[in-house]
N, C-alpha and C positions, 0 to 999 in steps of 0.2 A: 428722479422718476418724472415722467411726463405728467403734467397736471390733469390731463384728461384721463389717463390711466388710473391715477390716484383717486380721482373722483368716481370713476367706475367701480373701483375696489371698495371705496367707502359706501357707495350706494348698495352694493351687494352685501356688505357688512351690516348695514342698517336693515336691509330686507331680511337677513338671516336672524337678527335679533327679534324682528317683528314676527317671524315664523316661530321662533322659540316661545316667545311670550304668548303669541296667539294660540299655539298648541296647549300651553299650560292653562290659559284662561278658559279655552273652550272645553278642555277636559274637566276642569273644576266645575264650571257652570253646569255642564250636561250631567256630571256625576250627581250633583245636588238635585237636579231636576228628576233623575231616575229613582231617587229615594222613594220607596213605597210602590214602585212599579213591580211587575212580575219578575221572578227569577230569570225567566227567559230573556226579558229585555235587559236586565242588569248584566247577565252573562254576555249578551251581544255587545253592550256598551263597554264592558271590560276588555273584550277583544278589540274593539275599535280603539280604545286607549292604548293598548299594546301596539297596534298598527301605527298609530300616530307617533308613538315614541320611536318605533323602528324606522319610520320614514321621515316624517317632518322634523322631529327633533334631531335625529342623527344627521340629516342633511344640513340643518342649521349649525350644528357643532362643527362639521367638516368645513362649511363655508366660512364660519367665524375664524377657525384656526388658519385656514389658507389665506384669507384676505388680511387677517391681522398680521401674520408673518410677512406677507408681501408688502403691506403698507409700512411696517417698521423697517424692513430691509431696503425699501425704495425711498426712504425719507431723507437720504443723504445725510445721515447722522443728526437730523434735526429732532428726531425722537429715538429713544433707545429702549431696548427690552427691559432695562432697569427702571424705567419710568413707572411710578406707582400705578398709573391708570392702565398701562400696558400689562404689567405683572398681574394686577388684580383681574384684568380681563381674561388673561390666559388661565389663571387659577379657577375662575368661575366657570369657564367653558370646560375645563378638565373635570372639575367637580360635577358639573351638570352631566357630562358624559358618563362619569362613573355612577352617578345616581341612576341614570337611565338603565345601565346594565345591572346594577346591584339592587335597585329598589323597584323602579317602575316596570321593567320587563317582567321580572318574576312576580311582582305584586299583581300586575294585570292578569297574568296566567293563573295565579292562585285565586284571585277574585272570580275569574270566569269559571274555574273548576268548582269553587265553592257554590256559586249560584247554580251551576248546572247540576250539582249533586243535591240541591235543595237546602244547602247550608247558607241561608240568607245572612245570618249573624256573622259567620266567618267571612263571607264576601264583603259585607259592609265594613267589617274591621279592616280588611285590606284596602278598600276604597278610601276609608277615613285616613289611614296611614299615608297612602299616596297623596291624598289631598293636603295634609299638613306639611309633608315634605315638599310638595309642589308649591305651596304658598311660600315657604322659606326660600326655595330655589328662585321663585319669581322675584321676591324681595331682593335677593342677592344680585339678580340681573339688573333690577332698577337702580340699585346703589352703584353698580358697575357703570351703568349708563351715565349717572351723575359724575362719577370719577372721570369718565372719558370726555364728556361735554365740557366740564370745567377744568380738565387737566390738573386735578388736585395732586399735589406733590411734585409738580414740574414735569419736564420732558426727559428726565433721566440724565441730565448733564453732569 
C-alpha cells in the first residue's frame, strides 16, 4: 500500500478513537454535572447521550473497522489479523458496538423516560449503570491503544 494512503487511513483511525473516547468522556462528565438538576434537564441530557451514541460513537466504530481492515489488508503481510494488537482492537470495537446497542441506547431511552415521568431515582440508576460501563469501555480502549502503539505480542507472524 502507498505510504500516503496508509498514513491517511492511520490518521482517520486515530481521529475515530478520539471521537469514541471524546464521546465517552463528555457523556460521563456532563452526566455527573447534571446530578441534582431538574428532571427536565436530566431527561434532555439522557436524550443527548442517546444521540451521541447513535451518531458519534457509531461513526467511530464504522471508521475504526473500515480503516483497521484496510490497513491490515494493505500492509503487504507486514501485519496480520492474528497479531494480538489487531485482534484486540477488533474485539474492543465489536464489544463497544454491542454495548452501544445493548446497554447505552436502551439505557439512555430508559433514563429519559424515567426522568420525564418524574422517577429521578430510576433515571439516576440508568445513568449510573451507563457511567460504570462507559468507564470500563474507555479503559478497554486505552489498553487497546497501548497494545497498538507498542505492538505488544508482535505483528502476527
